[in-house]
N, C-alpha and C positions, 0 to 999 in steps of 0.2 A: 494718415500715413503711418505705416508700421515702421518703415526704415527710411532714413534720409541722411545724406551726408551733411557736413558743415556747409555753410553758404559759400565760403572761399576755400580753395585748395591751393597751397603753395608748394611748388615742386621741391623746394629745399627741405620741406617738413614732411614730405610723404615718403613712405618706404616703398622700395622696389620689391616686387614679388617675382619669384621664378616663374617663367612661362614656357618652359621647354629649353632644350640646349641652344645657347646663343640668343636667348630672348628673355626679357623681363617686362613687367607691367606695373603701372601705377593706376590705382582706382581713383577716378576723378569724381565728379558730381553724380549723385544718384538719388532716386527714391524708388518706391515700389514699382513704378511704371517705366522708368528709364534709367540707363546707366551709361556713363562715358568712361572709357579706359584708354590710357596711353600705353602703347606697346613698342619697346625698343628692340630692334633686331641687329645682330652682327651679320656681316656678309656670309652667305651660305647657310644661315639658320633657316629652319623649316617650321612653318605652322602646319602640323600634320593634318591631313584631311579629316574632317569631323562634321557632325551635324548637331544641332541643338534646336529646341522649340522656340527660340527667340528670333525676332526680326533683327537683322544687323545691317548697319550702314557704316562703311569705313572710309576715312579720308587719308590719303597718303600725305603726311606732313613733310617727309624728306625720304631720300633713298629711292631705290628701284626694286620692284617686287614682281614676281611672276605669280599671278593668282589663277587658280582653277576653281570655277563655280559651276556646279551642275554640268560638269563635263566640258565646259568652255574655258580655254586658257588664254589669258591676255597679259601683256606686260604693262604695268602702271607705274607712274612717277609722281613726284611732288605735285599736288594740286588735283590729282585724279581721285575718283571715288569708285567704290564697289558697293552694290546692294545685294544682300543675301536674304532670300525668303526663308521663313521658318522651315526647318527640316531638310534643307538642301545641302548636299555634300559640298564642302569648300575647304580650301587650304592654300598655302602660299609658300614660296621660296624667296628669300631675300637675295637679290642679285648685287645690290650695293647697300651697305649699312644705312639704316633709316628708322623712321618712327611712323607708326600708324596710329590714328585716332579712331577707335572703335566705339560705336554706340549700339546699345541693345535695348529692345523693348520686349517684354518687361525686364526688370533687373536680373542680372546673372547672380543669383544667390550663391552659386558654387564658387564665385570669386571672392566673396566676403569671408 
């Protein structure tokens, strides 16, 4: 392994990084093959449509979001999940403030 996080991550010790207007993220556990990221959104914040070469799976920890993935739009809430294939256009709008848990394979080096 070239890159790897500490074994334990404590929210109170991790820095929040900007992730667009009304959003910020904390990098959780990672190694070369996998990364987990917590993203906090204010109501009305937008995750601009984008693509990347990573596989992404997202869990809605709290809040309500409108996600568009590959042209399909759905409203998701706490407990719901979203899967994004590599290279697929996707984005979201936060309808009620909340937190997403994003996982990526392989690691998003651009986040480090």
